[in-house]
C-alpha positions as CSV (number, residue, x, y, z in Angstrom):
1,M,29.2,75.3,113.9
2,K,31.3,76.0,110.9
3,I,30.5,78.5,108.1
4,I,32.0,77.7,104.7
5,A,31.6,80.0,101.7
6,C,32.0,78.8,98.2
7,Y,33.1,81.8,96.3
8,S,34.7,83.0,93.1
9,N,34.8,86.5,91.6
10,K,34.7,84.8,88.2
11,G,31.7,82.9,86.9
12,G,31.8,79.5,85.2
13,V,34.4,77.9,87.3
14,G,32.4,75.3,89.1
15,K,31.4,77.3,92.3
16,T,27.9,76.0,92.5
17,A,28.9,72.4,91.7
18,T,31.4,72.7,94.5
19,S,28.7,74.0,96.9
20,V,26.3,71.2,96.1
21,N,28.8,68.4,96.2
22,L,30.5,69.6,99.4
23,A,27.1,69.9,101.1
24,Y,26.3,66.3,100.1
25,S,29.7,65.1,101.3
26,Y,29.3,66.7,104.7
27,A,25.8,65.2,105.1
28,Q,27.0,61.8,104.0
29,A,29.6,62.0,106.8
30,G,26.8,62.3,109.3
31,Q,26.9,66.1,109.8
32,Q,23.8,68.3,109.8
33,V,24.2,70.7,106.8
34,L,22.4,73.9,105.7
35,L,23.2,75.0,102.2
36,C,22.3,78.7,101.7
37,D,21.9,79.6,98.0
38,L,22.7,83.4,98.0
39,D,23.0,83.6,94.3
40,P,19.8,85.0,92.8
41,Q,20.1,82.6,89.9
42,G,19.2,79.8,92.3
43,A,21.3,77.0,90.8
44,S,22.0,75.2,94.1
45,G,18.4,75.0,94.9
46,F,17.7,73.8,91.4
47,Y,20.2,70.9,91.7
48,F,18.4,69.8,94.9
49,R,14.9,70.2,93.4
50,V,14.0,72.9,95.9
51,K,11.9,75.8,94.7
52,P,12.6,79.4,95.8
53,S,10.5,80.6,98.7
54,K,7.7,83.0,97.8
55,K,7.5,84.2,101.4
56,L,10.7,86.2,101.2
57,K,9.6,89.7,100.0
58,D,13.0,91.4,100.6
59,A,16.5,90.8,101.8
60,R,15.6,92.0,105.3
61,F,14.5,88.5,106.2
62,F,18.0,88.0,107.5
63,E,17.1,90.3,110.4
64,D,14.1,88.0,111.2
65,V,15.3,84.6,112.4
66,A,11.8,83.2,112.4
67,R,11.3,84.1,108.7
68,F,14.7,82.8,107.9
69,I,14.0,79.4,109.5
70,K,10.6,79.1,107.8
71,A,12.3,79.6,104.4
72,I,14.5,76.6,104.9
73,R,13.5,73.5,102.9
74,A,14.5,69.8,103.4
75,S,16.3,68.2,100.6
76,D,15.9,64.5,99.5
77,F,19.0,63.7,101.5
78,E,19.1,63.1,105.2
79,G,20.8,65.8,107.2
80,L,20.9,68.3,104.3
81,D,18.6,71.3,104.2
82,V,18.5,74.1,101.7
83,L,17.7,77.8,101.9
84,P,16.7,78.4,98.3
85,A,17.6,81.6,96.5
86,N,15.1,84.3,95.8
87,L,15.2,87.2,93.3
88,T,15.0,89.6,96.2
89,F,18.6,88.5,97.1
90,R,19.7,90.9,94.4
91,D,18.9,93.6,97.0
92,F,21.3,92.3,99.6
93,D,23.9,95.0,98.9
94,V,21.3,97.8,99.5
95,F,20.1,96.1,102.6
96,L,23.6,95.6,104.0
97,S,24.7,99.1,103.2
98,R,22.1,100.5,105.5
99,M,23.1,98.3,108.5
100,R,25.4,99.8,111.1
101,N,27.1,96.5,112.1
102,K,27.2,94.5,108.9
103,R,29.4,91.7,110.0
104,S,27.8,90.9,113.4
105,R,24.2,91.1,112.0
106,L,24.9,88.7,109.1
107,K,26.9,86.3,111.2
108,K,24.3,86.6,114.1
109,A,21.5,85.6,111.7
110,L,23.4,82.7,110.3
111,M,24.4,81.5,113.8
112,A,20.8,81.8,115.1
113,A,19.2,80.2,112.2
114,G,21.8,77.5,111.9
115,S,21.9,76.5,115.6
116,D,20.8,73.0,114.7
117,Y,23.5,72.6,112.0
118,D,27.1,71.5,112.2
119,V,28.0,73.2,108.9
120,I,26.5,76.1,106.9
121,I,27.6,76.3,103.3
122,L,27.1,79.6,101.4
123,D,26.9,79.5,97.6
124,C,27.8,83.1,96.8
125,P,27.3,85.3,93.8
126,P,30.4,85.7,91.5
127,N,31.2,89.3,92.2
128,F,32.8,91.8,94.6
129,S,30.1,93.5,96.6
130,T,29.0,94.5,100.1
131,L,27.5,91.0,100.4
132,S,30.7,89.2,99.4
133,E,32.8,91.4,101.8
134,N,30.4,90.5,104.6
135,V,30.6,86.8,103.7
136,F,34.4,87.0,103.8
137,K,34.2,88.3,107.4
138,A,31.5,85.9,108.6
139,A,32.9,82.7,107.0
140,D,35.4,80.4,108.7
141,E,36.7,79.1,105.4
142,I,36.3,80.4,101.8
143,V,36.6,77.7,99.2
144,V,37.6,79.1,95.9
145,P,37.5,77.0,92.6
146,V,40.1,78.3,90.1
147,M,40.3,77.2,86.5
148,P,44.0,76.9,85.5
149,T,43.7,79.6,82.8
150,T,45.1,83.1,82.4
151,L,41.7,84.9,83.2
152,S,41.1,82.8,86.3
153,E,44.6,83.4,87.5
154,R,44.0,87.1,87.1
155,S,40.7,86.8,89.0
156,F,42.4,85.0,91.9
157,D,45.1,87.6,92.0
158,Q,42.3,90.2,92.3
159,L,40.7,88.3,95.2
160,V,44.0,88.1,97.1
161,S,44.6,91.8,96.5
162,F,41.1,92.6,97.8
163,F,41.9,90.7,101.0
164,E,45.1,92.5,101.4
165,Q,43.6,95.9,100.8
166,H,40.7,95.4,103.2
167,K,42.9,93.7,105.8
168,L,40.9,90.5,105.7
169,R,42.4,87.2,106.8
170,K,44.0,85.5,103.9
171,K,44.3,82.2,105.8
172,K,40.6,81.7,105.2
173,L,41.2,81.3,101.4
174,R,41.2,77.6,100.5
175,A,41.6,77.6,96.7
176,F,41.7,74.5,94.5
177,F,42.0,73.9,90.8
178,S,38.7,73.2,89.1
179,M,37.6,72.0,85.6
180,V,41.1,70.8,84.9
181,Q,42.0,69.2,81.6
182,H,45.3,67.3,82.3
183,R,46.2,67.0,78.7
184,K,46.3,70.7,78.2
185,V,49.9,72.1,78.6
186,L,48.4,75.5,79.6
187,H,46.6,73.9,82.5
188,Q,49.6,72.0,83.8
189,E,51.9,75.1,83.5
190,T,49.4,77.4,85.1
191,M,48.8,75.1,88.1
192,K,52.6,74.8,88.6
193,E,53.1,78.5,88.5
194,M,50.2,79.4,90.8
195,R,51.3,76.8,93.4
196,K,54.7,78.5,93.4
197,L,53.1,82.0,93.7
198,Y,50.6,81.0,96.4
199,P,52.2,78.0,98.1
200,K,49.9,78.2,101.2
201,R,46.6,79.0,99.4
202,F,46.0,76.0,97.2
203,L,44.7,72.6,98.3
204,Q,46.1,69.5,96.7
205,T,42.8,68.3,95.4
206,V,42.2,68.9,91.7
207,V,38.6,68.6,90.2
208,P,38.7,67.6,86.6
209,F,36.6,68.9,83.7
210,A,34.1,66.0,83.4
211,A,30.9,65.2,81.7
212,D,29.7,63.6,84.9
213,I,29.7,67.1,86.5
214,E,27.9,68.7,83.6
215,K,25.2,66.0,84.0
216,M,24.2,67.5,87.4
217,G,21.7,69.7,85.6
218,Q,20.2,66.6,84.0
219,Y,20.0,64.5,87.1
220,R,19.5,67.5,89.5
221,A,21.6,65.8,92.1
222,P,25.2,65.6,93.5
223,V,27.6,63.7,91.3
224,C,28.2,60.8,93.7
225,T,24.5,59.9,93.6
226,Y,24.6,58.9,90.0
227,A,28.3,58.5,89.2
228,G,29.7,57.0,92.4
229,R,32.7,55.4,90.7
230,S,33.7,58.4,88.6
231,A,36.8,60.6,88.9
232,A,34.6,63.5,89.6
233,C,33.0,61.9,92.6
234,A,36.4,60.9,93.9
235,S,37.7,64.4,93.5
236,Y,34.8,66.0,95.5
237,R,35.2,63.4,98.2
238,A,38.9,64.2,98.3
239,L,38.1,67.9,98.5
240,F,35.8,67.3,101.5
241,E,38.4,65.2,103.3
242,E,41.1,67.8,102.7
243,L,39.0,70.6,104.1
244,E,38.1,68.5,107.1
245,N,41.6,67.2,107.8
246,G,43.9,69.8,106.2
247,V,46.0,72.3,108.0
248,I,45.3,76.0,107.5
249,S,48.3,78.3,107.2
250,N,48.7,81.1,109.6
251,Q,49.2,83.8,106.9
């Protein structure tokens, strides 16, 4: 089983759209997928028309595998289940800070609850926290959407620095450029410079800024279900294929 975290320490860069469309792509490829919406805003669950579970009273449910499994909901797509977000998820940091073995407990819960799945995708909150640090350790790959702008470049620099300072494995970082407007000179120049600065961190796939992606909220579905011939759909398929077939660097 593989654990993939979709993460960015900057909001508004297409993190949840990436989570939803990757989950759909893996399911369409015949794999059993669990999408865990760890962001209290619950956008991933919203896109899949899954309501938050009222049975989760606090973040400690991760210690109780039976409660974890009961909270999982089936989506409208075969092979794709969702653990919807809950407002109690905002207490994850308090919960994790009290645990002696944070890494093993989080990963143990995911592994136990996800024993029937090939892939677990985590849609993470956009911040540095105890939860995010635990996700960094538990995940096999961390997919990071980066807008080619100055602020997003700075945010990615901070993320890489965080990994270096905490001695985390940078090879897990699988960044790609998101919400790209090819006509903008700034976008083109930023992508070129960041690829030079981080030659082993960025995937080749580029996801465009597209109205079809913005319409996910209207259709409440992955892009390829209503815009199968669009550039946006093609880019998410390419992202999935690159993650499945690409080579991860050893750094």
